[in-house]
GUKOL-859791 format. One line per 3 residues: their letters; for each residue z negated, x, y negated of N, C-alpha, C. Coordinates in steps of 0.2 Angstrom, whole numbers. Atoms other than C-alpha are relative to their C-alpha. Layout:
# GUKOL-859791
A	Z X Y Z X Y Z X Y  ...
***
This chain:
# GUKOL-859791
XXX	0 3 5 6 35 209 8 1 -6  -8 -4 3 24 36 198 -2 2 -7  1 -3 8 25 44 180 -2 -6 -5
XXX	1 5 6 26 28 170 -5 -2 1  4 3 -2 13 21 178 -7 5 -2  5 -4 1 1 37 175 -1 1 -8
XXX	-1 1 7 7 36 157 -5 -5 -4  4 6 3 1 17 156 -8 1 2  9 -1 -2 -17 23 164 -3 4 -6
XXX	4 -4 7 -20 35 150 0 -2 -4  1 3 6 -15 25 137 -5 -5 0  7 5 1 -29 12 143 -6 5 -2
XXX	6 -3 0 -39 26 144 -1 2 -8  1 -1 6 -36 30 126 0 -6 -6  2 7 4 -39 12 120 5 -3 -3
XXX	-5 2 3 -22 8 115 0 -7 4  0 6 -2 -19 -10 115 7 -2 0  -7 3 0 -1 -14 111 5 7 1
XXX	-6 -4 -1 15 -5 115 6 -4 -3  -4 3 4 27 -8 102 8 4 2  -5 -1 -6 45 -7 112 7 -5 -2
XXX	-6 4 1 63 -11 114 2 3 7  -2 -3 -7 69 -10 132 7 4 -1  4 1 -5 74 -3 142 -4 7 1
XXX	4 -6 -2 60 9 148 -4 -1 5  4 2 -7 50 10 164 -7 -2 -2  6 0 1 35 13 154 -3 -8 -2
XXX	2 6 3 35 -6 146 -2 -4 6  4 6 -5 31 -16 162 -7 6 3  6 -5 -2 19 0 167 -5 -3 -4
XXX	6 1 5 9 -4 152 -2 -8 1  0 9 0 11 -24 154 -4 0 7  5 0 -6 3 -20 172 -7 2 -1
XXX	8 -3 1 -10 -10 165 -4 -3 -4  5 4 5 -16 -24 152 1 4 -7  -3 -2 8 -6 -16 136 5 -5 -1
XXX	-5 6 1 3 -30 127 6 4 -3  -6 -2 4 21 -26 124 2 -4 -4  -4 4 5 29 -31 108 8 2 -1
XXX	-7 -1 2 47 -32 106 4 -1 -6  -4 1 7 57 -30 89 6 -2 0  -9 -1 1 74 -34 84 3 5 -1
XXX	-3 -6 -1 77 -17 80 -5 6 0  4 -6 0 69 0 83 -3 2 -5  3 -3 6 65 5 66 -7 -4 -1
XXX	6 4 4 54 -10 64 -7 1 4  6 -3 -6 44 -5 81 -4 5 -2  4 -5 4 40 11 73 -4 0 -6
XXX	4 2 6 35 4 56 -6 -4 2  6 3 -1 22 -6 66 -5 4 2  5 -7 -1 15 8 74 -3 3 -5
XXX	3 -4 5 13 15 58 -5 -4 -5  4 5 2 5 1 50 -7 -2 3  6 1 -6 -6 -2 65 -7 6 -1
XXX	4 -6 0 -13 17 63 -2 1 -7  1 -3 7 -14 18 44 -6 -7 0  6 5 1 -27 1 45 -6 3 4
XXX	6 -3 -4 -36 8 59 -3 10 -2  2 -6 4 -38 24 48 1 6 7  0 -4 -8 -31 33 65 -6 2 3
XXX	6 2 -5 -47 27 75 4 -2 7  -4 1 -4 -34 20 84 8 1 0  -6 -4 1 -16 26 86 6 -7 2
XXX	-5 3 -1 1 15 85 4 4 5  -5 -2 -7 12 18 103 7 -4 -1  -8 4 -2 30 15 103 4 3 6
XXX	-5 -3 -6 43 17 118 7 -2 -2  -6 2 -2 61 16 117 5 4 4  -5 -4 -5 76 19 128 3 6 -2
XXX	-1 -5 0 83 34 131 9 -1 -4  -7 0 3 101 38 119 -1 -6 -6  0 3 5 102 24 107 -6 -4 -2
XXX	8 2 2 84 18 106 -2 5 -4  3 -6 3 79 35 102 4 2 -7  -3 -1 5 92 36 90 0 -3 -6
XXX	2 6 5 89 20 80 -6 0 -3  8 -1 2 70 25 80 -1 4 -5  0 -6 4 74 40 70 -3 0 -6
XXX	1 2 7 72 33 53 -7 -1 -1  8 3 0 54 25 56 -4 7 1  4 -7 0 48 42 63 1 4 -7
XXX	-1 -6 7 55 53 48 -3 -4 -6  5 1 4 46 41 36 -6 0 1  7 -1 -3 30 41 46 -1 7 -1
XXX	-1 -7 1 34 60 46 -3 3 -8  0 0 6 35 61 28 -7 -1 -3  7 3 4 19 51 23 -6 2 5
XXX	6 -2 -3 8 60 36 -4 -4 5  4 8 -5 5 45 49 0 2 7  2 -3 -6 -1 50 66 2 -6 5
XXX	-2 5 -6 9 39 80 2 3 4  -3 -2 -6 14 41 97 7 -3 1  -5 2 -2 31 40 101 3 3 7
XXX	-2 -1 -8 39 38 120 7 -2 1  -7 2 -2 58 39 120 2 2 7  -4 -2 -6 68 38 135 5 7 -1
XXX	-4 -6 2 77 54 137 6 1 6  -7 -1 -5 94 60 148 -3 2 7  4 -3 -4 90 66 165 1 7 -1
XXX	1 -6 1 85 84 166 6 3 2  -7 -5 -1 102 90 174 5 -3 -4  -7 1 6 112 81 159 -4 5 -6
XXX	4 -3 6 101 91 146 6 5 -2  -6 -5 3 113 102 135 7 -2 2  -6 2 0 127 92 140 3 -5 -5
XXX	-3 4 4 137 84 127 2 -7 3  4 2 6 133 71 121 -6 -3 1  6 3 -3 116 68 128 -4 1 -5
XXX	4 -1 5 104 65 115 -6 1 2  8 -3 -2 87 75 116 -5 -1 -6  6 2 5 73 66 106 -5 6 -1
XXX	6 -6 -2 62 82 111 3 5 -6  -3 -6 4 75 93 101 0 -4 -8  -2 2 6 82 82 87 -7 -4 -5
XXX	5 4 4 65 74 82 -5 5 -4  3 -5 0 58 91 80 -2 1 -8  0 -1 8 61 92 59 -5 -5 -2
XXX	5 6 3 51 75 57 -7 -1 3  6 0 -3 37 77 70 -4 5 -1  4 -6 -2 22 86 72 -1 4 4
XXX	-1 -3 -6 25 89 88 5 -3 5  -4 4 -4 39 85 99 2 4 7  0 -4 -8 40 90 118 4 -6 4
XXX	-2 4 -5 48 83 134 -5 1 6  5 -1 -6 39 79 150 7 5 6  -5 -2 -4 49 93 162 -2 0 7
XXX	3 -2 -6 38 92 176 -5 -7 1  6 7 0 29 76 183 -7 1 1  7 -2 -1 13 85 187 -2 3 -5
XXX	4 -2 7 11 90 168 -3 -5 -4  2 5 4 8 73 163 -7 -2 -3  7 -1 4 -10 74 160 -2 4 -4
XXX	2 -4 6 -9 89 151 4 0 -6  -3 0 8 5 85 139 -4 -8 -2  4 5 3 -4 68 137 -7 2 -4
XXX	5 -4 4 -19 77 132 2 4 -6  -2 -2 7 -11 87 120 3 -4 -4  -4 6 7 -1 73 111 -7 -4 -2
XXX	6 3 3 -19 65 109 -3 4 -3  3 -4 3 -26 80 104 3 1 -7  -5 -3 7 -12 84 90 -1 -6 -3
XXX	1 6 4 -14 65 85 -7 0 -5  6 1 3 -33 67 81 -2 5 -4  2 -5 3 -33 84 75 5 4 -4
XXX	-3 -4 5 -27 95 60 6 -3 -3  -5 5 4 -13 89 49 3 -5 4  -3 4 -5 -7 73 54 9 -2 -1
XXX	-8 0 -2 10 67 59 1 -3 7  -2 3 -8 20 58 74 1 6 4  1 -6 -7 18 67 91 6 -5 3
XXX	-5 3 -5 34 62 102 0 4 7  -1 -2 -5 35 65 119 5 -4 5  -7 2 -2 53 62 127 -3 0 7
XXX	0 1 -6 52 54 145 7 1 3  -7 0 -4 68 59 155 1 -5 5  0 5 -4 75 46 165 -2 2 8
XXX	0 0 -6 74 53 181 -9 4 0  8 -2 1 54 58 177 -5 -6 1  6 6 -3 47 40 175 -2 -2 8
XXX	1 3 -6 49 36 193 -3 6 4  2 -6 -5 44 52 201 -9 0 0  7 4 -2 28 53 209 -6 7 -4
XXX	5 -4 3 11 61 202 -6 -1 3  4 0 -2 -4 65 209 -6 -6 -4  4 6 4 -17 50 205 -7 3 -2
XXX	6 -3 1 -31 61 207 -2 4 -7  0 -3 6 -25 71 191 0 -4 -4  0 4 6 -22 56 182 -7 -4 -1
XXX	6 1 1 -40 49 186 -5 3 -4  4 -7 3 -47 66 180 1 0 -8  -3 -1 6 -38 64 163 -7 -2 -4
XXX	6 2 4 -53 65 150 2 1 -8  -3 3 6 -49 58 132 -2 7 -4  3 -5 5 -49 73 118 -2 -2 -6
XXX	4 5 6 -61 71 104 3 4 -6  -1 -3 8 -58 74 85 -3 6 -2  4 -6 1 -64 90 79 2 1 -8
XXX	-1 1 7 -67 88 58 -5 7 -2  4 -6 3 -73 104 47 -1 -1 -7  2 0 8 -81 107 32 3 6 -5
XXX	-4 -5 3 -75 119 19 -5 5 -2  6 -7 1 -82 137 16 -5 -2 -6  5 1 5 -98 136 5 2 4 -6
XXX	-1 -4 7 -92 150 -7 5 -5 -2  -5 3 3 -76 138 -10 -3 -6 -3  3 6 3 -87 123 -12 -4 2 -8
XXX	5 -3 5 -99 133 -25 4 0 -6  -5 -1 5 -83 138 -35 1 -6 -4  -3 6 4 -76 120 -37 -5 -4 -3
XXX	6 5 3 -94 112 -40 -3 4 -7  2 -3 7 -96 125 -54 6 -2 -6  -6 3 3 -79 121 -60 -1 -7 -5
XXX	0 5 2 -81 105 -61 -7 -4 -4  5 1 5 -97 104 -70 1 2 -6  -2 -3 8 -91 115 -84 4 -4 -3
XXX	-5 4 2 -77 103 -86 -4 -4 -5  1 6 4 -79 91 -101 4 -7 1  -5 6 -1 -64 79 -97 4 2 8
XXX	-2 -1 -6 -62 81 -78 3 -6 2  -4 5 -3 -49 69 -68 0 2 6  -2 0 -9 -49 64 -50 7 -3 1
XXX	-6 2 -2 -33 61 -42 -1 -1 8  -1 1 -7 -36 55 -25 5 -4 6  -5 1 -4 -24 54 -10 -2 -4 6
XXX	1 4 -6 -23 45 7 -4 5 4  4 -2 -3 -34 58 14 -7 -2 1  8 5 3 -50 48 7 0 -4 5
XXX	0 5 -3 -43 35 17 -2 0 6  -1 -2 -6 -40 42 33 -8 5 2  6 -3 -1 -57 51 32 -7 -6 0
XXX	5 4 2 -65 36 27 -6 2 -6  3 -3 7 -73 43 11 -1 -3 -6  2 3 8 -72 30 -3 -7 1 -2
XXX	7 0 3 -91 29 -3 -2 9 -3  0 -6 2 -91 49 -5 3 1 -8  -3 -1 7 -78 48 -19 -2 -3 -6
XXX	4 4 5 -87 34 -28 -7 4 -3  6 -4 2 -103 46 -28 1 6 -4  -2 -6 4 -94 61 -34 2 -3 -7
XXX	-1 1 8 -86 52 -49 -6 -3 -4  8 3 4 -102 42 -54 -3 7 -1  4 -5 1 -110 59 -52 2 4 -6
XXX	-4 -3 6 -98 68 -64 2 -5 -7  -1 5 6 -94 52 -75 7 1 0  -8 -3 0 -75 58 -70 3 -6 1
XXX	-4 6 -2 -62 44 -71 5 0 7  -5 -2 -6 -51 42 -55 6 -4 1  -7 4 -2 -34 39 -51 2 0 6
XXX	-2 0 -7 -25 36 -34 8 3 -1  -7 0 -2 -8 41 -28 2 -6 2  -1 6 -2 3 29 -22 -2 -1 9
XXX	4 1 -7 -2 32 -4 -7 -1 1  7 0 -1 -20 34 -9 -3 -6 -2  3 6 4 -21 18 -18 -5 -4 5
XXX	6 4 -6 -38 7 -11 -4 5 1  6 -4 -3 -47 23 -8 -6 1 -5  4 2 6 -55 19 -25 -1 -6 -4
XXX	1 7 3 -61 2 -30 4 -1 -8  -4 0 6 -48 -2 -44 -5 -5 -6  4 2 4 -61 -13 -53 -7 3 -1
XXX	6 -4 4 -74 1 -55 2 2 -7  -1 -3 7 -77 6 -72 3 7 -1  -4 -6 2 -71 23 -69 8 1 2
XXX	-6 -1 -3 -55 18 -61 6 -1 -5  -6 0 4 -39 22 -69 7 -3 3  -5 3 -4 -29 13 -57 6 6 5
XXX	-5 -4 -5 -13 20 -46 7 2 -3  -6 -2 3 2 31 -51 5 3 5  -3 -3 -6 17 35 -41 8 0 -5
XXX	-5 2 3 35 31 -48 0 -3 -6  4 3 5 26 19 -60 -7 0 1  7 -1 1 8 19 -65 -3 -4 -6
XXX	4 3 7 -4 13 -77 -1 4 -6  1 -4 4 -6 18 -93 -5 5 -1  5 -5 0 -23 24 -91 0 6 4
XXX	1 -6 -4 -20 35 -77 6 7 -3  -2 -4 3 -6 44 -87 -4 3 -7  3 -4 6 -15 45 -104 -7 4 3
XXX	5 -6 -3 -30 53 -93 1 5 2  -4 -8 -3 -20 65 -84 3 4 -5  -1 -4 6 -12 71 -101 -6 4 -2
XXX	4 -3 3 -28 74 -108 -6 3 3  3 -3 -5 -36 81 -93 -3 6 -2  1 -6 2 -46 98 -95 0 3 8
XXX	0 -2 -7 -47 98 -75 1 -3 3  -2 5 -5 -40 90 -61 -1 3 8  4 -2 -6 -48 89 -44 4 -5 4
XXX	-2 5 -5 -36 81 -31 -4 1 6  5 2 -8 -46 74 -15 4 -3 4  -4 3 -5 -37 72 0 7 -2 -2
XXX	-6 0 3 -20 74 -8 5 6 0  -3 -6 -2 -6 85 -3 3 3 -7  -4 -3 8 0 86 -22 7 0 1
XXX	-7 -1 0 17 85 -17 3 -2 -6  -3 4 5 30 82 -30 6 -3 3  -5 5 -2 42 68 -27 2 -5 -6
XXX	-2 5 5 51 55 -36 -5 -5 -1  5 4 -1 36 45 -30 -6 1 -2  4 -2 3 23 54 -38 -2 3 -7
XXX	1 -3 7 16 56 -55 -2 8 -2  1 -6 1 18 73 -61 -6 3 -4  5 -2 2 3 83 -65 2 6 -6
XXX	-3 -5 5 3 94 -81 -1 6 2  0 -7 -2 6 112 -79 -4 5 -2  6 -5 3 -7 120 -90 -7 -3 1
XXX	8 4 -2 -22 111 -83 -3 4 7  1 0 -7 -31 118 -68 -2 -4 3  -1 5 -4 -32 111 -53 -3 4 5
XXX	5 0 -6 -44 110 -38 3 -4 5  -2 4 -4 -37 104 -22 -4 0 7  2 1 -5 -44 97 -7 4 -4 5
XXX	-5 0 -5 -33 96 8 -3 1 7  4 -3 -6 -37 95 27 8 6 3  -6 -3 -4 -18 104 29 1 7 -5
XXX	0 -7 5 -17 123 22 7 1 -3  -7 0 4 2 120 19 0 -3 -7  0 5 7 -2 109 4 -2 5 -6
XXX	3 -4 7 -11 124 -6 6 3 -2  -6 -4 2 2 131 -19 6 -3 2  -8 3 -3 15 121 -12 5 -1 -6
XXX	-3 3 6 19 113 -28 -3 2 -5  4 -1 5 6 118 -40 -3 5 2  6 -6 -1 -5 133 -42 -6 -4 -3
XXX	7 3 0 -22 128 -39 -4 6 -2  6 -5 1 -37 137 -45 -3 1 5  4 0 -5 -47 134 -31 1 -4 7
XXX	-2 5 -7 -44 126 -13 -6 -1 4  5 2 -5 -56 116 -2 4 -2 6  -4 3 -5 -49 115 16 -5 -5 6
XXX	5 3 -6 -57 102 28 0 -8 -1  0 6 0 -60 85 30 -4 -4 -7  2 2 6 -61 75 15 -8 -3 -2
XXX	7 1 -1 -78 66 20 -6 4 -1  6 -6 -1 -87 82 24 -1 2 -6  0 -4 5 -82 91 10 -1 -3 -7
XXX	2 5 5 -84 77 -4 -8 0 0  9 0 0 -104 77 3 -1 8 -1  0 -7 4 -103 96 0 -1 1 -6
XXX	-2 0 7 -97 94 -16 -6 -2 -4  5 5 2 -109 81 -20 -8 3 -1  5 -5 -1 -124 92 -13 -1 6 -6
XXX	-1 -8 5 -118 108 -24 -2 -2 -6  0 2 7 -116 99 -40 -7 -3 -1  6 2 1 -134 89 -38 -5 8 0
XXX	4 -8 0 -142 108 -34 2 4 -6  -1 -5 6 -134 115 -49 0 -2 -8  0 3 7 -135 102 -63 -5 1 -3
XXX	5 -1 4 -145 107 -77 1 -6 -8  -1 4 5 -137 94 -90 2 -7 2  -3 6 -2 -132 77 -90 6 -1 -1
XXX	-9 0 -1 -114 71 -87 3 0 -6  -4 1 7 -102 70 -101 0 -6 -2  1 7 3 -101 56 -112 4 -4 4
XXX	-3 5 -3 -96 40 -104 6 -1 -2  -5 0 1 -80 37 -103 3 -6 2  -2 8 -3 -79 19 -96 2 -5 -6
XXX	-2 5 3 -77 11 -113 8 3 -2  -7 0 1 -61 21 -117 6 -2 5  -3 2 -5 -55 18 -100 2 -8 -1
XXX	-2 8 0 -57 -1 -103 5 -2 -4  -4 1 6 -49 0 -119 7 1 0  -6 -2 0 -34 9 -114 3 -6 5
XXX	-3 6 -5 -32 -4 -99 1 -5 -5  0 7 3 -34 -19 -111 7 1 -4  -5 -1 4 -21 -12 -124 7 0 5
XXX	-5 1 -4 -9 -9 -109 1 -7 3  -1 7 -3 -11 -27 -101 2 -4 -6  -4 4 5 -8 -34 -119 6 0 -1
XXX	-6 -1 1 6 -26 -120 6 -3 6  -3 3 -7 13 -32 -102 -2 -8 1  1 7 -2 6 -49 -104 5 -5 -1
XXX	-6 4 0 21 -59 -109 4 -1 7  -2 2 -5 29 -55 -94 -5 -2 6  5 3 -6 13 -56 -82 -1 -8 0
XXX	3 6 0 11 -74 -90 6 -4 -2  -7 4 2 30 -79 -93 1 -5 5  -1 4 -4 34 -95 -87 8 -3 0
XXX	-7 1 0 53 -93 -90 4 -1 7  -4 1 -6 67 -98 -78 7 3 0  4 -2 -5 72 -87 -68 -6 3 0
XXX	8 -2 -1 55 -81 -63 0 8 -3  3 -7 -1 48 -65 -69 -3 3 5  4 -3 -7 43 -53 -54 -6 1 -4
XXX	6 -2 3 28 -48 -65 -4 -7 1  5 7 -2 22 -68 -64 -1 -1 6  2 0 -6 24 -68 -47 -5 4 2
XXX	5 -6 -2 15 -53 -44 -8 -1 -3  6 1 4 1 -57 -57 -4 -7 4  3 6 -4 -1 -75 -48 -4 2 7
XXX	2 -2 -5 -3 -66 -32 -7 2 0  7 -3 2 -17 -55 -38 -5 -5 0  5 6 3 -25 -71 -45 -3 -5 4
XXX	0 4 -5 -23 -81 -29 -3 1 5  2 -2 -5 -27 -72 -15 -9 4 -2  7 -1 1 -45 -66 -10 1 8 1
XXX	-1 -7 -1 -42 -47 -13 -5 5 4  5 -4 -5 -58 -41 -3 2 1 7  -1 3 -6 -51 -50 12 8 1 2
XXX	-7 -1 0 -32 -45 10 1 7 1  -2 -5 1 -21 -31 14 8 -2 -3  -5 2 4 -6 -30 2 5 5 0
XXX	-3 -6 0 10 -18 4 5 -4 -4  -7 -1 3 27 -16 -4 6 2 4  -5 -2 -3 43 -12 0 4 4 -6
XXX	-3 -5 5 55 0 -7 4 -2 -7  -5 2 6 65 -1 -25 -6 -3 -5  4 2 5 58 -12 -39 -5 -3 1
XXX	5 5 -1 46 -22 -30 -6 4 0  6 -6 0 35 -6 -27 -3 1 -6  0 -3 8 38 -1 -45 -3 -5 -3
XXX	2 5 4 33 -17 -51 -8 -2 2  7 3 -3 18 -20 -40 -5 5 -1  3 -5 0 10 -4 -39 -6 0 -6
XXX	3 0 6 3 -3 -57 -6 -5 0  5 6 3 -4 -21 -59 -4 -4 7  5 3 -4 -10 -26 -42 -6 3 0
XXX	6 -2 1 -28 -23 -43 -4 2 8  3 -1 -6 -35 -15 -26 -7 1 0  7 0 0 -54 -17 -22 -4 2 6
XXX	3 -3 -6 -57 -11 -5 4 3 4  -3 -7 -3 -51 4 6 5 -5 6  -6 2 -4 -34 -1 15 0 -7 -1
XXX	-2 7 4 -34 -17 4 8 0 -3  -8 -1 2 -16 -10 0 2 6 4  -3 -5 -3 -4 1 9 5 4 -3
XXX	-5 -4 4 5 12 -2 4 5 5  -4 -2 -4 20 21 7 6 3 -4  -6 0 2 34 30 3 2 9 -2
XXX	-3 -6 2 40 49 2 8 -1 2  -7 1 -2 56 43 12 3 -6 -4  -1 5 5 56 26 3 7 -5 4
XXX	-5 4 -4 67 16 17 1 -8 -1  1 7 1 72 -2 12 -1 -4 7  3 4 -6 64 -15 24 -6 5 2
XXX	4 -3 -2 51 -3 29 -7 -3 1  5 3 3 37 -13 22 -2 -6 4  2 7 -4 39 -29 35 -3 3 6
XXX	4 -1 -6 34 -20 50 -5 4 -1  7 -2 3 20 -10 41 -5 -8 -1  4 6 0 13 -28 38 -1 -3 6
XXX	1 4 -7 16 -34 56 -6 5 4  4 -3 -3 7 -20 63 -8 1 -3  6 1 3 -8 -21 50 -2 -6 2
XXX	3 7 -1 -9 -39 54 -2 0 7  2 0 -7 -13 -35 73 -7 5 0  6 -4 1 -25 -21 68 -5 -3 -4
XXX	4 4 4 -34 -33 56 1 -7 -1  -1 7 -1 -31 -51 62 -4 -5 -5  4 5 3 -45 -57 52 2 0 -9
XXX	-3 -1 7 -36 -52 35 6 -3 -2  -6 1 2 -23 -59 25 5 7 -1  -6 -5 0 -7 -48 26 5 -3 -4
XXX	-5 2 5 5 -49 12 4 7 -2  -4 -5 1 21 -40 12 6 -3 -6  -5 3 5 31 -41 -5 7 6 1
XXX	-8 -2 0 50 -36 -5 5 -3 -3  -6 2 4 67 -38 -14 4 -3 7  -6 4 -4 81 -48 -6 5 6 4
XXX	-3 -6 -4 90 -30 -2 -4 2 6  4 -2 -6 76 -26 9 1 -5 6  0 6 -4 76 -44 17 6 2 4
XXX	-5 -2 -4 92 -39 23 2 6 4  -1 -7 -5 89 -24 31 -5 -1 7  5 1 -6 75 -31 42 -2 -8 1
XXX	1 9 0 75 -51 40 -1 -2 6  0 4 -8 79 -55 58 -5 3 4  5 -1 -3 63 -47 63 -7 -5 -3
XXX	5 5 2 54 -63 55 -1 -3 8  0 3 -5 59 -70 72 -5 5 5  5 -3 -5 47 -57 82 -5 -2 -4
XXX	5 4 2 33 -64 69 -1 -5 4  1 4 -2 35 -78 75 -1 -1 7  2 0 -7 37 -76 93 -7 3 2
XXX	6 -4 -4 21 -64 95 -5 -3 -5  6 3 5 12 -75 81 -4 4 -4  3 -5 4 9 -62 69 1 -3 -7
XXX	-1 5 8 4 -73 52 0 6 -4  -2 -2 4 11 -63 40 2 -2 -6  -3 4 6 15 -68 22 4 5 -5
XXX	-6 -3 3 31 -62 14 2 -4 -8  -3 2 6 34 -62 -5 6 3 -1  -8 -4 1 53 -60 -7 2 -2 -7
XXX	-1 0 6 57 -58 -24 9 0 0  -5 0 0 74 -64 -25 6 0 -6  -5 1 5 87 -59 -40 7 1 0
XXX	-6 1 -2 102 -59 -31 3 8 -1  -3 -6 1 105 -40 -34 -5 6 3  2 -7 -1 101 -21 -29 -3 2 -7
XXX	2 -1 6 89 -20 -45 0 8 0  1 -9 3 90 -2 -54 6 4 2  -6 -6 -2 107 4 -45 5 -1 -3
XXX	-6 -1 4 119 0 -58 -1 5 -5  -2 -5 5 113 13 -70 4 6 4  -4 -4 -4 119 25 -56 7 0 1
XXX	-6 1 -2 135 18 -53 3 -6 -5  -1 7 5 139 8 -69 7 -2 1  -7 0 -1 159 9 -66 0 -5 7
XXX	0 4 -6 157 2 -47 -3 -6 -1  3 6 -2 144 -11 -51 4 -5 -6  -3 4 5 153 -18 -68 8 -2 3
XXX	-9 2 -1 173 -17 -60 0 -3 7  1 2 -9 167 -22 -41 -6 -4 0  5 4 -1 151 -31 -43 -4 3 6
XXX	3 -2 -9 143 -20 -28 -7 0 0  8 1 -1 125 -22 -33 -2 -9 0  1 8 0 127 -42 -32 -1 -1 7
XXX	1 3 -6 120 -50 -18 -1 -7 1  0 7 -1 119 -68 -10 -3 -1 6  4 2 -6 110 -78 3 -6 -5 -2
XXX	6 3 2 98 -92 4 -7 1 6  6 -3 -6 83 -84 14 -5 -3 2  4 4 -2 73 -97 14 2 -5 6
XXX	-2 2 -7 85 -106 27 0 5 5  0 -6 -5 86 -89 36 -7 -2 3  7 0 -2 67 -88 37 -2 -7 6
XXX	2 6 -5 65 -106 42 4 -2 6  -4 1 -7 79 -105 56 -2 4 4  2 -4 -6 70 -91 64 -8 -3 1
XXX	5 3 -2 53 -102 64 -5 1 -5  5 -1 4 44 -97 49 -2 -5 -3  0 5 5 36 -106 37 4 1 -7
XXX	-4 -2 6 48 -106 21 0 -4 -5  -1 4 8 49 -110 3 4 2 -4  -4 -3 7 60 -108 -12 -4 -3 -5
XXX	4 2 6 50 -108 -28 5 2 -6  -5 -2 7 59 -108 -45 -5 -1 -6  4 0 7 45 -114 -57 -6 3 1
XXX	6 -4 2 30 -103 -64 -5 -5 4  5 3 -1 19 -117 -61 -2 -1 7  0 1 -8 22 -119 -42 -2 6 4
XXX	2 -6 -4 18 -100 -39 -6 0 4  5 0 -3 1 -101 -35 -2 -5 5  1 4 -5 0 -116 -26 5 4 7
XXX	-4 -1 -6 14 -109 -14 -4 4 4  4 -7 -3 4 -93 -11 -5 -3 3  6 3 -2 -11 -103 -8 2 -4 8
XXX	-2 4 -6 -3 -114 5 4 4 5  -4 -4 -5 7 -101 13 -6 4 4  6 -5 -2 -9 -89 14 -3 -4 7
XXX	3 4 -3 -17 -103 23 4 -1 7  -6 1 -6 -2 -106 37 0 7 4  -2 -7 -4 -1 -87 41 -7 1 3
XXX	7 -1 -5 -21 -88 46 0 -3 7  -2 3 -6 -15 -99 60 5 3 4  -5 -2 -3 -3 -87 65 6 0 1
XXX	-6 3 2 11 -94 58 3 5 -4  -1 -3 7 22 -82 47 3 -4 -5  -3 4 4 27 -87 31 4 5 -4
XXX	-4 -4 4 41 -82 19 2 -4 -8  -1 4 6 41 -87 1 6 3 -5  -7 -3 4 57 -85 -9 -1 -2 -8
XXX	1 1 6 55 -83 -27 6 2 -4  -6 -2 2 71 -84 -37 -3 2 -7  2 -4 5 68 -71 -50 5 3 -4
XXX	-5 -1 4 78 -63 -64 -1 8 2  1 -9 1 82 -44 -65 -4 2 -5  4 -1 8 69 -36 -75 -2 8 2
XXX	0 -7 -1 72 -17 -75 -6 3 -4  5 -3 5 57 -13 -87 -5 1 4  5 -3 -3 45 -3 -79 -7 2 -3
XXX	6 -3 4 27 4 -82 0 6 2  -2 -6 -2 34 21 -81 -2 3 -6  3 -5 5 27 36 -89 3 8 0
XXX	-4 -2 0 40 49 -83 6 -1 2  -7 3 -2 58 50 -78 0 4 7  0 -4 -5 59 53 -59 7 3 1
XX	-7 -5 -2 72 66 -52 2 -2 7  -2 1 -7 81 60 -35 3 6 2
***
């Protein structure tokens, strides 16, 4: 048995369904022979994005796996792995590599070395007989501890080498190990939460990966505590719940900002509490309790009063039990009326934009129609980078776990499209919607053909304002003198030419019917691109000034 065949055999044991790939790599044909479907994209970054989206929707119960050729393939895939690494997404990357006798010779690109800065673990197969051990280590790293990409480089002279089939047949899949928090830490956190009259829960994507939405809801209701989510954690708590404040990133809801400002205690549940331009700052004078699976997060950007290290589902259950055992008084005064009033006041302020019938269209009207038209309980929506992200995040109401894929500590333009493709493969029964701008489409638009060819029915909401929105403020002279933020193109023709269902919408009355029509088409396996001609609308629901 050759090494490439051994890898494919082990991937089958691990339940891998797809290999997101770009040739040439010997593992592609080996996987096809083993019954794993290879999917080729038009750019290497997109295939990594697909692996990312696939893993997220499966909550890392299944993993996206990708393979690219040595040299240019590994170089081109780097950006996707860097974004997955910044968001802590466990995917398996199998790049080809130079022959072992070329290691260290300029200019042989070593993925094992170069990816170490963005991967959880990065190594190479230096001996054929190590394949079972290295694959076991890779999947153990994917399942346990802090999350992140795992890179295993396959040198070109290794893939065809012989390996003992008995050792491959003996491969045993490593299991996941989860841990609870120290009971003393749980007791201290429970006491602090019980004493607080104005606690606020900030929920991150750790709640999603742990599948702990039920526990989060139970804790919030037990405490009477409002809940906001981070951008990555959006959908971890149902945003139609009376205690929901909505999400906050570079933009957010007024309720999230107001209740954070007035909080007496903040409980970060399943979040790294990282300070980035895309996370709502927390008040520095408020005590913080943090629940995280990664000890490196503790006291990283904020001084924490107490920390709980462990799996979010297990630790939230511990907290619930501890609070029930210690509670001697009723929960604090009901805050749901105040939350509802804050939301109403904020939405009333934005209603002229959300209901605008102007032409060119307001992007806010398009996004409001999206939320009204689709079945949010059976849909997955994701954003792209820039204004589409900042306009969508506060106003789209996610009501089910993974009904929204928030991403972006690196925020590469075009990332959302591959994310949507991977999400659709992971959950084909759900409508999957990707919201992007014309600049992002320019980065990744040719992969519409990938969706057509592979019959991956995703709906793209393309907000075309013929500009790179928001950039003129950082380069006003270049924008005014040379027009460098201006863009052009008929993306309906591009998408139609690639085989997608494509429409160009200019009237507000046509927004909802177009979305309904295209949604139905995508459920039959045909991707759709709806190009909405919008105006630039740099007004954002923002309550702090991001620093980049």
